[in-house]
C-alpha positions, 0 to 999 in steps of 0.5 A, a space after each residue: 476517461 474524457 478525451 478533453 478536460 472539462 475543467 479550466 483554471 480560472 484565476 486572474 493574472 496576479 493570482 497566476 503570477 503568485 502561484 507560479 512563484 509559489 510553485 517554483 519555491 516548492 522543494 524538489 521531488 522525485 519523478 515518482 511523486 505527483 502533486 495535486 492542487 485542490 481548487 474546490 470544484 476541480 484539481 490542477 497539476 503543474 509543470 512535469 506533472 501536468 504533462 504526465 497527467 495529460 498523456 495518462 488521462 487524455 492521451 494527449 499533451 495538447 490539452 496542457 495550458 500555460 499560466 503566468 507571464 511569458 518569461 515566468 510561466 509553467 504548464 497547467 492542467 485541470 482535472 475534474 473530481 472524477 478524473 482526479 479520483 481515477 488518476 489517483 487510484 491508478 497512481 497509487 494502486 497500479 503505477 506505484 507512485 506517491 501522491 501529494 495534495 495541496 489545499 489553499 489556506 489563509 483567505 479561504 478562497 479557492 484562488 488564494 496562493 497560501 497552499 499547504 500539504 494536506 494529504 499524502 499517500 504512497 503504495 504502502 501508506 493509503 490511510 489518507 486516501 482509503 475513502 477515495 480509493 475503496 468507497 465503491 470497490 472492494 480492496 483487492 490489492 495488498 497494501 503492506 509496507 516493510 522497513 529494512 535496517 542492516 547491522 553487523 559487518 560485511 562478513 556477518 551481515 544481519 538484516 532486520 525487517 519490520 512488516 506492517 499491513 494496516 488492512 489486516 492489522 498485522 505487525 511482524 518482525 524478522 531478523 536473519 543473516 544474509 550474504 552480499 547479494 541479500 538473497 535471503 532478503 529478496 526471497 522474503 520480500 517476494 513472499 510478503 509482496 510489499 508495495 513499499 520499503 523504508 530504508 534509512 539514509 546511512 552513508 556509512 553503509 552506502 554500498 550495502 544499501 545500494 545493493 538492497 535498493 537493487 533487490 527491491 527494484 527487482 521485486 517492483 517495490 517502491 523505495 522510500 528513504 527516511 532519516 536514520 533517527 526514525 529508526 530509533 526505538 525510543 517510545 516504541 514500547 509505549 506505541 505498541 502498548 496502545 496499538 496491540 490487541 492483548 489476549 485475555 490474561 496476557 500482560 499488557 506490556 509489550 516489553 515482555 513480548 519475545 519479538 522485542 528481543 530482535 533489536 535491529 528488526 524492532 528499530 525497523 518496526 519503529 520506523 514503520 509506526 512513525 511513517 504510517 502515523 499509526 499512533 496518531 489515529 485512535 482507531 488503531 488502538 488495540 487492533 494490531 497483532 505482533 508476530 515473528 516472521 518465519 522465512 524458512 516455512 516457504 519455498 525460497 523464490 527470488 524475483 527472477 524465479 517469479 518472472 521466469 515462472 510467470 506466477 504473477 502479472 507484471 506490474 502495471 499490466 491491465 486486464 488484457 494481460 490477465 491470462 499471461 500469468 499463473 495467477 491470472 489463469 487460476 484466479 476465479 475467486 468470488 471475493 476480495 479476500 479470496 483474490 488476496 489469499 490466492 496471490 499470497 499462497 502463490 508467493 508462499 509455496 508451503 514446505 510442510 507436508 502436513 500443512 499441504 495435506 490439510 489443504 488438499 483434504 479441504 479441496 477434496 471435500 469441495 471437489 466431491 460435493 458438486 451441489 455444495 460447491 455450486 451453492 458456495 460459488 454461485 449463491 453465497 460467496 458472491 454476496 460476501 463483501 470485503 470484510 477486512 475493509 468493512 471492519 476497518 471502516 467500523 473501527 474508524 467509525 466511518 461505516 455508513 448504513 450500507 456498510 452495516 447492511 452488508 455486514 448483516 447480510 454476511 451474518 445471515 449468510 454465515 447461518 446458511 453456511 452452517 447448515 451446509 
């Protein structure tokens, strides 16, 4: 990143005064939300966001300028497009912050103070930033998001969870009893590794929800509170009928699916669909699968166990701390999907003896055939792109000529692998 900003806010005094008044009229936001203002050739941040960005991007608060009159002014920092992209990538994928981008309207000039929120994203909702984040790099991190709703009473708590992974087109539900410490919920959260959790604003169960928030914070999951009305299942069946990929011969009616019998979990799923705005994008239609999560299939581990065993690198740690975790030591994968799968397997140790033996058999075959192993690692796997990210581009009709060529390379590679 640059040592000094190579962009400066160029607006006259009346425009500065108008913008300062507009900025101060914006609703309050959490400290984990950063607001950007798109000014055409560059982006600006203001107030506490400007100071934070200056320290993160330029390692100095001295680059921060002030705009406005002496008695009515705010901090300001300008970022070039390249600095904006790298900073947003760090905020969403590493620091787990939310991002809002405002664009100017009305007069159509970059100095207008008629601003509206155009883009927003969070660690679990990267849809509007996918082109920026993953245009030149393969998607390695997971982007799953969950929603949790409670039912029952303190003596018989029921947890309903919805799960969505837009990268792999997966929707899942799970409903289970839990204790006052929500140990089952914590174990399942560790297994799934979501980036964000949606919780309803429900004052009547504030004590339980406070405990759920603690569970999520221990697991380094960003908490987003949503209105209770968003957890309504009204219209859920209609949304699922459009989103789900039904098998040939299967009745195209989501109400016939056994997953819809979990009323508390499906209300969480409804909140996820609204939050991710899945129904607003026709590229999502007929793409998703809906399953029931089996939380008893894997070894139970809470967040404390993950830290004690050093299985995963701590949140926000860079490449320098790679070898301080089990995942960092053993992850020698050559593909983005390989990185994701290995991290998933570490968080989900199998309990089924037959499934474990099946994995061991595959490892034994590869281990005994040195020539095949070297050919796979050194020649073939290094050429495989992130097929999940590419297929998503194709589904959204955003794939370019280079993306199609990478698919063609993979098809040729599949023919070669079939001869091994």
